[in-house]
VOGU-3710 file (C-alpha; in Angstrom, 3 decimals, decimal comma):
1> mkkiftfsnf> 121,817/71,596/-100,992  120,609/74,215/-103,211  119,300/73,792/-106,398  121,513/75,072/-108,960  119,621/73,762/-111,967  116,146/72,153/-112,355  114,470/70,785/-115,271  110,967/70,460/-115,311  108,885/68,261/-117,476  111,367/69,629/-120,173
11> sfwypntntp> 111,031/69,076/-124,089  112,794/70,740/-127,478  112,600/70,536/-130,760  115,266/72,197/-133,112  113,565/73,845/-136,618  112,477/71,916/-139,075  112,257/68,367/-137,186  109,447/67,022/-135,654  111,613/63,996/-133,529  112,270/66,566/-130,082
21> alknvnleik> 116,234/66,485/-129,033  114,950/66,801/-125,200  112,144/64,644/-124,240  110,173/65,865/-121,112  113,662/66,027/-118,875  113,472/65,857/-115,246  116,704/66,718/-113,613  117,725/68,222/-110,540  121,928/69,186/-110,419  122,621/71,076/-106,723
31> egefvlivgp> 124,998/72,443/-104,788  128,501/70,696/-104,754  127,884/68,036/-107,453  130,291/67,276/-109,726  127,728/65,738/-112,716  128,594/63,668/-115,644  126,534/63,773/-118,695  127,066/61,141/-120,743  125,333/58,927/-123,841  125,743/58,642/-127,512
41> ngggksslik> 126,409/61,592/-130,073  123,036/62,504/-130,847  121,194/61,810/-127,936  120,852/65,160/-126,347  123,921/65,911/-124,062  124,866/69,570/-125,979  121,149/69,795/-126,185  121,055/69,855/-121,918  124,201/71,859/-121,585  122,801/74,570/-123,743
51> scvniipgft> 119,336/74,391/-121,978  121,381/75,701/-119,074  122,450/78,907/-119,966  119,519/79,637/-122,272  121,504/79,094/-125,422  118,339/76,817/-126,157  115,836/78,569/-126,666  117,779/81,994/-126,147  120,405/81,861/-128,964  119,229/78,246/-131,070
61> egktkgkvyf> 115,715/78,713/-132,582  113,455/76,114/-131,707  110,341/74,863/-130,185  110,004/74,188/-126,343  107,909/72,904/-124,022  108,486/72,853/-119,481  110,566/74,557/-117,758  114,588/74,870/-117,093  115,214/76,715/-113,838  118,492/78,220/-112,288
71> knkavadkkl> 118,184/78,489/-108,536  114,754/78,600/-109,092  114,205/81,170/-111,305  113,086/80,268/-114,950  116,027/80,787/-117,055  114,432/81,459/-120,500  113,275/84,928/-118,349  117,188/86,064/-118,428  119,093/87,133/-121,501  122,196/84,985/-122,638
81> aeysskiglv> 124,797/88,146/-121,242  123,096/87,861/-117,786  125,011/84,609/-116,801  128,131/85,678/-117,863  129,679/86,058/-114,188  127,870/82,904/-112,942  128,394/80,498/-115,418  131,204/79,537/-117,295  130,526/77,616/-120,181  133,075/75,266/-122,441
91> lqnpdrqitn> 132,077/74,228/-126,021  132,959/71,649/-127,529  135,036/73,720/-130,315  137,283/76,530/-128,924  137,332/78,228/-132,193  133,718/78,973/-131,418  134,633/80,678/-128,196  138,047/82,594/-128,275  137,059/85,986/-129,914  140,514/87,799/-129,338
101> ltigeecsfg> 143,812/87,411/-131,164  146,602/86,855/-128,161  146,297/84,537/-125,134  146,559/87,380/-122,913  144,187/89,035/-124,925  141,604/86,251/-124,601  142,487/85,505/-120,787  141,403/89,231/-119,537  138,238/89,744/-121,747  135,919/88,823/-119,611
111> aenlnfsrid> 137,406/90,092/-116,603  138,001/93,483/-118,592  134,129/93,254/-119,459  133,251/93,326/-115,826  135,356/95,986/-114,570  137,554/94,314/-112,654  140,447/96,140/-111,446  143,834/95,890/-113,612  145,436/94,458/-110,461  142,574/91,785/-110,335
121> iqkkvkeslk> 142,852/91,239/-114,183  146,388/90,071/-114,082  146,872/88,358/-110,969  143,798/86,063/-112,084  145,401/85,992/-115,534  148,498/84,736/-114,063  146,983/81,907/-111,988  144,601/80,666/-114,667  146,969/80,217/-117,094  149,357/78,615/-114,713
131> vvnlsypydr> 146,478/76,350/-114,051  146,026/75,044/-117,356  149,524/74,594/-117,812  149,860/77,547/-120,482  153,116/78,857/-120,189  153,313/80,904/-123,681  154,336/84,495/-123,765  150,727/86,742/-123,223  151,128/87,948/-126,469  151,228/84,825/-128,718
141> svfdlsggek> 148,414/84,291/-131,141  145,637/81,812/-130,926  145,999/81,203/-134,028  149,488/79,577/-133,295  147,943/77,082/-130,572  146,679/73,494/-131,201  143,440/72,689/-130,756  144,128/71,087/-127,309  145,704/74,426/-126,307  142,811/76,266/-127,602
151> qrlviaslla> 140,611/74,527/-125,284  142,970/75,356/-122,185  142,908/78,694/-122,987  139,279/78,938/-122,708  139,064/76,945/-119,472  141,728/79,496/-118,165  139,328/82,130/-119,381  136,707/81,075/-117,030  138,658/80,765/-114,262  139,384/84,478/-114,783
161> lgskililde> 135,912/85,759/-114,798  135,702/83,514/-111,298  132,786/81,648/-112,292  131,227/79,954/-109,316  129,521/77,462/-111,761  131,009/75,440/-114,672  129,411/73,409/-117,753  131,928/71,829/-119,706  130,518/70,384/-123,145  132,795/67,588/-124,367
171> ptanldpwgv> 136,080/69,388/-123,245  138,588/66,491/-123,771  137,500/65,795/-127,163  140,396/67,065/-129,135  143,005/66,855/-126,468  145,651/64,493/-126,119  146,099/61,692/-123,625  148,365/64,822/-121,785  145,905/67,281/-122,263  143,081/65,027/-120,472
181> emiaktlnii> 144,690/64,217/-117,385  145,829/68,024/-117,228  141,882/68,839/-117,693  141,049/66,536/-114,768  143,967/67,779/-112,615  142,323/71,394/-113,562  138,945/70,380/-112,797  140,124/68,595/-109,447  142,054/71,976/-108,410  138,404/73,893/-108,873
191> knrtdsivla> 135,848/71,928/-108,042  136,308/72,977/-104,419  136,338/76,748/-105,590  133,030/76,174/-107,211  129,514/75,507/-106,293  128,892/73,016/-109,099  130,166/71,142/-112,360  128,441/69,529/-114,654  130,644/68,014/-117,761  129,258/66,255/-120,709
201> thlinpfikl> 132,161/63,541/-121,824  132,466/60,076/-123,543  135,709/59,967/-121,443  134,401/58,612/-117,536  137,395/57,056/-116,223  139,649/59,813/-115,895  136,616/61,886/-114,004  135,498/59,220/-112,200  136,806/59,748/-108,411  135,776/63,330/-109,415
211> atriviiadg> 132,509/63,000/-109,947  129,649/62,834/-107,833  126,821/61,588/-109,869  126,422/60,469/-113,548  123,214/60,727/-116,001  122,821/58,523/-119,035  120,929/60,822/-121,595  119,587/58,676/-125,220  117,278/59,718/-127,727  116,607/62,932/-125,693
221> kieadfpssk> 115,748/60,818/-122,618  117,008/60,382/-119,309  118,072/56,788/-119,011  119,844/56,476/-115,612  120,716/59,360/-112,978  123,163/57,633/-110,832  125,931/58,169/-107,659  129,137/57,458/-109,125  130,502/54,894/-106,574  127,565/52,812/-108,335
231> ikdynkklem> 128,968/52,823/-111,594  129,676/49,287/-111,890  126,308/48,308/-111,254  125,747/50,371/-114,254  128,285/48,818/-116,663  125,675/46,561/-119,127  123,407/50,015/-119,178  126,461/52,223/-119,760  127,838/49,929/-123,029  123,780/49,993/-124,096
241> ysvniniedl> 124,266/53,613/-124,770  127,504/53,438/-126,269  129,851/54,684/-123,044  133,159/52,473/-122,785  134,480/52,496/-119,413  136,792/50,384/-119,737  139,539/50,877/-122,372  141,733/48,300/-123,180  145,046/48,241/-122,278  147,087/48,041/-125,845
251> nninpltekl> 149,682/46,728/-124,223  148,215/43,194/-124,787  147,384/43,496/-128,234  149,202/40,594/-130,298  152,503/41,408/-131,857  152,860/41,497/-135,452  155,433/40,278/-137,527  154,359/42,322/-140,554  157,155/44,397/-141,863  156,263/47,443/-142,953
261> endgflnfkk> 157,350/48,409/-146,327  157,828/51,534/-148,654  157,590/52,527/-152,484  157,708/56,396/-151,663  153,988/57,510/-152,640  154,964/60,222/-150,150  158,673/61,410/-149,530  159,978/63,748/-147,098  163,623/64,785/-147,078  164,812/67,134/-144,409
271> veyeyeenkk> 161,915/68,638/-144,250  161,762/72,018/-142,087  158,906/74,544/-141,794  158,610/77,580/-139,582  155,236/79,730/-139,004  157,748/83,140/-137,797  161,530/83,252/-137,324  162,384/81,430/-134,831  159,521/79,537/-134,688  160,489/76,292/-135,903
281> ilngidlils> 157,414/73,387/-135,876  159,090/70,677/-137,794  163,078/69,822/-137,156  164,204/67,989/-140,293  161,678/65,499/-141,288  162,739/62,159/-143,219  160,090/60,301/-144,159  158,861/57,586/-147,141  155,068/56,680/-146,733  154,205/54,180/-149,138
291> kkdhtvllge> 151,072/53,050/-151,450  148,372/52,164/-149,259  149,627/53,064/-145,921  147,330/53,295/-143,310  149,892/55,533/-140,876  148,638/56,791/-137,286  150,628/60,128/-136,382  151,210/60,401/-132,629  152,680/63,209/-130,067  151,294/66,048/-127,892
301> ngsgkstlar> 148,958/68,596/-129,163  151,748/71,369/-130,742  154,276/68,691/-131,924  153,926/69,497/-135,870  151,174/66,866/-136,737  148,894/69,078/-138,390  151,762/71,153/-139,883  153,168/67,727/-141,306  149,979/66,914/-142,753  149,129/70,038/-144,165
311> iavelekpts> 152,456/69,193/-146,351  151,017/66,005/-147,319  148,284/67,550/-148,815  150,484/70,892/-150,126  148,309/73,081/-147,974  151,606/74,433/-146,695  155,437/74,225/-148,841  158,418/73,002/-146,417  160,517/76,367/-145,306  163,259/74,085/-146,264
321> gfftskalkk> 163,996/70,143/-147,024  162,187/68,715/-149,778  158,557/66,889/-150,737  157,731/64,917/-153,193  154,109/63,718/-153,553  152,582/61,065/-155,969  148,766/61,595/-154,981  146,812/63,212/-157,570  143,400/63,201/-155,770  143,779/64,763/-152,091
331> gmimqnpdqs> 141,199/64,672/-149,545  141,040/66,030/-145,668  138,775/65,019/-142,657  139,199/68,324/-140,576  139,071/68,295/-136,822  136,382/70,655/-136,392  134,055/69,482/-139,338  132,314/72,936/-139,354  135,137/74,461/-141,421  134,684/72,236/-144,007
341> figlnvleei> 131,014/72,543/-144,908  129,491/74,779/-147,423  126,236/73,082/-148,475  122,935/74,276/-147,310  121,460/70,210/-146,623  123,350/67,450/-146,118  122,519/66,082/-149,015  124,301/69,085/-150,729  127,052/68,443/-148,889  128,155/65,066/-150,238
351> kigskltkee> 127,040/66,319/-153,858  128,887/69,859/-154,329  132,039/68,775/-156,320  131,288/65,725/-157,262  129,867/63,565/-159,857  127,892/60,976/-158,206  124,440/59,795/-159,382  121,594/60,275/-156,934  121,686/56,753/-156,461  125,281/57,118/-154,873
361> ienwlekfnl> 124,853/59,935/-152,963  121,790/58,070/-151,168  124,561/55,097/-150,898  126,793/57,133/-149,221  123,755/58,744/-147,036  122,767/55,385/-145,942  126,433/54,169/-145,117  126,800/56,828/-142,617  123,209/57,021/-141,348  122,483/60,453/-142,547
371> mkyqnispfl> 119,666/59,538/-144,883  117,068/61,190/-142,462  119,090/64,062/-142,526  119,351/65,056/-146,448  117,282/67,757/-145,544  118,834/69,431/-142,454  121,427/72,080/-142,657  124,757/70,544/-141,495  125,080/73,063/-138,858  121,973/71,700/-137,395
381> lsdgerrrls> 123,671/67,584/-136,789  125,254/66,565/-133,614  128,810/66,199/-133,656  128,961/62,872/-134,019  126,655/63,149/-137,111  129,150/66,176/-138,299  132,129/64,104/-138,390  130,004/61,029/-140,190  129,117/63,523/-142,485  132,522/65,179/-142,986
391> tavalahkpd> 134,374/61,476/-143,557  131,473/60,398/-146,176  132,185/63,434/-147,872  135,931/62,710/-148,101  135,149/59,443/-148,876  132,869/59,701/-151,604  135,003/62,169/-153,936  137,611/59,241/-153,912  140,852/60,809/-153,142  143,859/58,402/-153,616
401> lliidettag> 145,576/60,805/-150,339  143,102/61,048/-147,277  144,357/63,335/-143,962  142,363/61,988/-141,106  142,202/65,037/-137,958  141,065/63,420/-134,737  137,307/62,252/-136,526  136,305/60,065/-133,729  137,795/62,294/-130,858  134,772/62,516/-128,340
411> ldafnsnlil> 132,619/60,000/-130,542  130,835/57,171/-128,780  131,275/53,337/-130,012  128,703/53,346/-132,486  129,895/56,609/-134,341  133,552/55,373/-134,360  133,142/52,162/-135,401  130,947/53,374/-137,952  133,537/55,724/-139,343  136,853/53,427/-139,064
421> deldnfngvs> 135,048/50,649/-140,928  134,478/52,765/-143,655  137,944/53,836/-143,482  139,416/50,132/-143,310  137,855/50,035/-147,065  139,564/53,023/-148,528  142,091/51,520/-150,917  144,742/54,735/-150,531  147,012/56,315/-148,370  145,674/57,485/-145,048
431> inithdkrvi> 147,468/59,844/-142,410  145,207/59,575/-139,113  146,183/62,318/-136,357  145,056/60,854/-133,186  144,840/60,285/-129,401  142,223/57,590/-129,862  143,342/53,998/-128,629  141,073/52,728/-130,964  142,586/53,881/-134,167  145,874/53,058/-132,907
441> kryqknlill> 144,633/49,901/-131,788  143,128/49,455/-135,602  146,252/50,706/-137,307  148,604/49,480/-134,978  151,768/48,138/-138,066  152,352/51,698/-138,861  152,989/54,161/-136,095  155,065/57,591/-136,333  155,589/59,585/-133,024  156,306/63,359/-133,159
451> dhglikyhga> 157,968/65,176/-130,318  159,126/68,922/-130,928  159,030/68,559/-134,748  160,754/65,655/-134,729  160,064/61,865/-135,597  160,877/59,751/-132,283  159,349/56,124/-133,662  158,328/55,087/-136,750  157,340/51,372/-136,923  154,565/48,569/-135,501
461> lnsmndnirk> 153,075/49,182/-131,954  154,715/45,729/-130,425  158,263/47,008/-131,168  158,050/50,036/-129,484  159,607/50,328/-125,829  158,172/51,588/-122,880  159,757/55,271/-123,359  157,967/55,536/-126,539  155,280/54,076/-125,284  155,185/56,808/-122,142
471> msginl> 156,043/59,391/-124,776  153,407/58,505/-126,801  150,997/58,354/-124,224  149,638/54,797/-125,023  149,850/53,650/-121,557  147,950/56,364/-120,191
//
């Protein structure tokens, strides 16, 4: 098989750091392979992915040693744009990739820039959107899409471009169980039409039948490289590096008998919300949440979860119905932490807008294992580190209402447990938007399932019938 990518003693240092993000990496990826790159947050997965297309070091400043080759030619010798028609790159955060205003414009943009014929573009756009199950009109605004739908749009755009090599950096991090399954089905469809697929992920199970190899990277070093058929032999090693291949069956959780009590801390009465005329997102929400409630909000992407949460913190107002809140101080941990950062460095990020002493700030940094990054820009942190920082900032300001939007999505066991352990100590009302089964297990006594803007279920996990479990994705 022909070599696609070759790493030869490759190392990379981000600016203002002494520890390399990649350390003497030696790796070959060949034609026909489907390679899973796994490992802990901050271990080097994204840096490895970006090195394949010269984002590192061509776009990201830093120091390198060694070489990366694409089909036996040094990657650094070509500009990023020269790879656009050969390699399709799906970033972890779709908002960093989408550049157009509508679905049709975004999906056709790459093909138009490569001077495809109008007939070819129309055909490819139609086919690619069908593959990723985006059936909206072409003129639908990208701002109306949920995070998962945006990710699927990015993948559709690459399919329309005809890229023969596909590289994906945690594409399922913000997707619900249905979205994850759809991505796996999509990759299964296109794997025989591409030369190679490289997927950085924390979710091994949905892709194990597709993969040919698994590479574990931690602390910037390749710790293991083995055929996917040998995965059972590497269970302990995967666990050592915070990669979970056996998601617990939540049907086996012991039932709880504690009743849910409400004191009217948050009150929704026949709440409806429309983004545009006849585009109703919430369809008559009646809901009361009690003081100190930890609530999990479930539902498919686009079901109204984020809209409900934004009304709860009064970033939006209902178009009809009534909402009242006893919250005096509100906090929000955003799905994309980059959208909330305004500080020049980690230390400043926690300090801004607070009256915390130096000792208190350092205490929060220690709790979230961020002390060593205090003088580094938040945007240079790994995804797990950025999510830990956004959680620390929210909790440090001591809100009495906290919205948590997919904060554990795509995180390994170490990072998710660290965040959830701290959230367990939160004494206010929290609404946790998630598809993460680890979060559902923790807060199983108060689950809300939204479907097409309606509450289909509100109660404890053990009281769910099979239809509700299936609708919520818990059985997937």
